Phi, psi and omega in degrees: 000316180297321180294322180294321178296319179294322178295323177296322178296316180296318178298316178296324179293322177296322180292329183270349184303314178301325178292323177297317179294322177296323176299319179296314180296316181297321177298315180298319180293315181293318181295330179298339176297338177292353175297345172292339182256327188234136179275161178084179180233352182300320180297323180291316179296319178297317178297320180291324175298315178298320179297316181297319179294316180297316181291325176298314179298318179299314182296319180293317179295329180292342181267357183283119178284143179235119180302131178088335180249338184088305181214167177295149173307149189303331187276340183292316175302323177297314179295323177297318177295324179296318177297318179299320178296317180297316180297317179297317178298317178298317182295321183286325188248338182227028183303325182286344180252334189288155174293125184058019180073005185229321190265133178297147175213188183300315178300323179292322177294320177298315178296323179294317179297315180296318179296320180292325178296314179294318180296320179299320178296323182285317180296333184290338186239343183273151179262141181284150357276149183223160173297140180294120175303143185303323181287347182263348180306310181299326180295316179295318181299308180294325180297316178294319176299316178295322177300315179299319181294320179296316180297316181292325179299314181289319186281323186255302185292310182269355178055044176236065185298327179296322179289342178296342177287342183294311177296327177295317178296321178302319179291323183294325186274351181292308183302313178298328179294326182278315188269341187066020172268163176289162180297140178294116185301308179303321179295316181297316180295316181296317179296318178298317179296319178295323179293319175296322174301317179300314179299317181294320179295322177296321179294319176297320180297317181293325181282351178078023180285173179291162185257359182292308179298314176301320179297318178297321181297316180298315180298320180296312180297319179296321179295317178297317178299322178295320177293328182271358185308319179299332180265339181269350181285253177289151177290120187235159172263196184297325174246123188261145177223141167285170176079201190280322185054244186262020175255122183280130180259132178269003179256178185272349182278069184264006184301308180296326180296316182292321180293326185275337188293143177248202184257016176295139182287125177265330175199166175220162182200159167238150184211140176286349181252014180083202182297144185228135164288140182238114181266144175245339180199164177231143181242121190229348183257127180231079185238135181067023179080012184233125174287136179231153183283163173297146182295127179258002185287325181263100185231145177280143179298146183273179358292159188298136172234105191287316182078193183296153176285131184297131174078002183272124180286140181296338183283347181282127177293146180209155173245143175272134182241128177258127179239121178260117187250136175239124178281131178255270183254001180292135177230157180137187181240026178241129189264123176293133182222145173293168178292138179059058178289143176235344181200154179216144179231149176090009180259141180274180185288351182288340181276139181236144181259127176289151182285347181219107183190273352278129175239141179242129183208178173122309179271184180246133176292141180233143177300133182088354180292138179234147174203162183237141181232133172260127180230174183248134169251115187280149176230065182287151176275182187297320182289324182286327185283336178270068191263156171276175178291137176267181180233097175289167174302143183054053187299330183298329180296328184268006177242359182295133169222147181298150180295332183265023178298128183300150179299334183300333182290306181291323180294319179294321180297318183291322177294321184292329185256013183305127181095342178275135187250338181249164181298321180296315180292326176293321176296320178295323180291320175299316179300314180294325179302317180281326188273332190248004176255214189259024175289143184235135176284126184209108182290342183280357180292150178301142183265136171284082185276220185267009180272174189272017180252020184297323178295320178296319177298319179297319178297316177298321181298316180292336179276312183273341176059042175223134179179184178240191193304324181298317179296315182294315181294317181294317181298315181294322180295316180291319179296323177297318179295325176296333179269003178086018180256122178300137183215163173205173180241131174261139176241132181183226185228143171296167186296340180090195187242145174298138175284121184294334182271336178229103190299333183265008185248139177245140176248135183248115180276168180297328182281007175273005177304136193205163174222144181210153180273157172229134178248145181265112184249147180301123177080347181248342182073210180288116185246123182282147174231162178228092181276348185287127180299141175084006179259152182273194184294146165276322178239169179252018182287138181290154180263123178288308175223139184301328185279339186249355188273134174276005177237169194196162173222071183283155172278137179299143180263115180298326180294334184275350185255128173287167179301142179290159183285339182220182181291337181284146176293152182228141179282351180218157177300142182227154179276167178277356180278157176270155180276151180275143173300151183290147172297161180294164187296337180090184184272146178270183185298316181300317178297322177298318179295318179297319178299318178297318178297319180295321178295319177297316177299321177297320177296321179294320181289316184276342184306303180303320181295315182294319179295319181295320177298319180295318178298315180298318180298319181290320182292332182256007179292121184293340181275337186239336187274166176221196183299314183297319180295317179295321178296318180295323179292322177298317179291323180293324177294319177298322178294319178299326182275003172105005182253121177228150179288152179288337180193214177297141185222131177281164176304322178297317178296322177295320180297317180297323178294317177298317179295327177292339180272337184279157174291146179297332183269002180274076187297319184296312181293321180292324176292325178293324176296316180299316182292319176298319178301314181300318181293316180298314179296322178296316181291326184273327191240343181287146180293323178231085187293336182072202181236154177239154180280124181297321181304315183293317181297317178298320179295320178298316179299319179297321178297318181294316180299313180296321178297319179296320181289325177296324184280344184280161176284156177305323179296315180295322179294319179296317178295321179294329181283311188269334180222065184295125183293333180287346179286119177058025174064037179302133187285140168218142179270158179295335182288342182297328172203108183304141184296332183261010182292136181282143178284167176290152177237155179270141178279000000 
């Protein structure tokens, strides 16, 4: 008996295996839609590995025989698969910390919390698509694994394959909701095809058909998905690029962005003040060895009204500069602005001004969008330009340095500024230290990203004297703080190149992405510096004396510049890759509202059908159903097809009504009605009813249901599927279809 039970479990597992594989393929297709948010494919592959391990564990546990129960309770294989996903995630991301390299422990949980905190800070400010923050990798891996388990639970364990589409749909609608782009077409088609395959395989399983054709179908779809993986992974345009491309990053981990960026134009501008540096964000917190962005949570309602420049003395002479900016391929929710903006025109109410920046964010940049910004170009005299350090609001935030900052930082800073007595002259000395000594620009250097080794990277940079703009900006900002000068880092774009066809127009390529430090000086406010070798002025302010001026006009250093990516000169090092065309602008608010209404309407239309499918599946489930459940499903199906009793009806009367609906030549279904009637009457009226086999009762009910649907007209079958009368007791009169009406017969 035990061997027979085990064999039945194995046979059932073999029948459900194609549905499990289809669940895996559907999960992979839906998860690939997250490529609209995250670049690369490693996160997707890791998630699919976790999903495969979890589904394998679930399938194996479902085959374990249990004396007295037959099989494990339905939820235990799911929980076993969940444990397998957790173990797989731990091994892939925390293997060096985990117990035996597999099991989570206190160090892994601590690392996870720390990683999530850093990832949260990065996700809060970066625009999609972005490189997956290191602390967020485990979440994606476990999330994809859990998605696969949920789809398989609904499709296989609970026998609700139609409902398995809900978690898939949930994953598909997340990226468009975040990015405001339209749904990725290939991903939607692939997910839909995999879901239809899942439904078909479940139908084949219920009908008891062979597994060869379903197995071939799964392999074929999986092979096609594998071939399409490069396009189904990250969301790509016609030309794909890793890294940032035309998405501006407000954090310091710009190494991949600079390597990936090409020479595609992200924006263009004209300016009455000549070439302009354009900032998109500022980074001001350096706590625990990690640079963090300025807080975007406290923002003034738009449109932006900048007001006076913080810390600028009224006595300092200034010129107003008007810059007219046109967005080309740049996307994101951070607005490029010239240094010291005081007014902006052409921006809608969706843009918000941070109270401390000034940074403008909130809306989405669109191709062809134009706006104008008025900024200040300062003309300080010799006494004003040789300023001491000022005190911005919350000055301590701009002076923070980690307690474990290596001595080389402060020692190097003091040697570099030896003889300089004011903050301005010290800033100029630091700038000259990086630009005029043996420092070399090198994009291949390790980037001080969001991990906790930024101080070590800074120490290495000062020793080897090789790095790119992030290293130079970060080093000068930290060294200024060691000297007691408030500092922050601006992230944005270099001034770009003059347009050869329009002399007053500048074009800014994607590889002009840049970072530079700003120091807060008495009477001048936030003053930009440029320590990166080979870069031009950040400001156009004249220098009173070379030793005391925070502004400069250095000659570019040929040694500091790598070869350009193309024949055209470039203001910044560029990679040899081409830039990707910008994604489409996405859906607007009205489209989003319409989409939400359509989804709600779809739920209303599909709800009765899905619930009815679930009820039928449970009533005819051979593991849980019995005679009464099978009998109720047969009567409910007759009701859905339009046949209801005129009043109270005995089992015999119900059986006669069912027989009247069946075809006369449907011997199998008519025999199933007779057998179900015998069982129902025995259970209800016999003095000693005994027991009936659930498997047989469920099979009998399925025969009756199929016979009733075969005998019905196409119109009745459609109505029964989409508007089942048995759902929530929808009323039908007996006159709608007489109980004794004979069904149609085939000639």
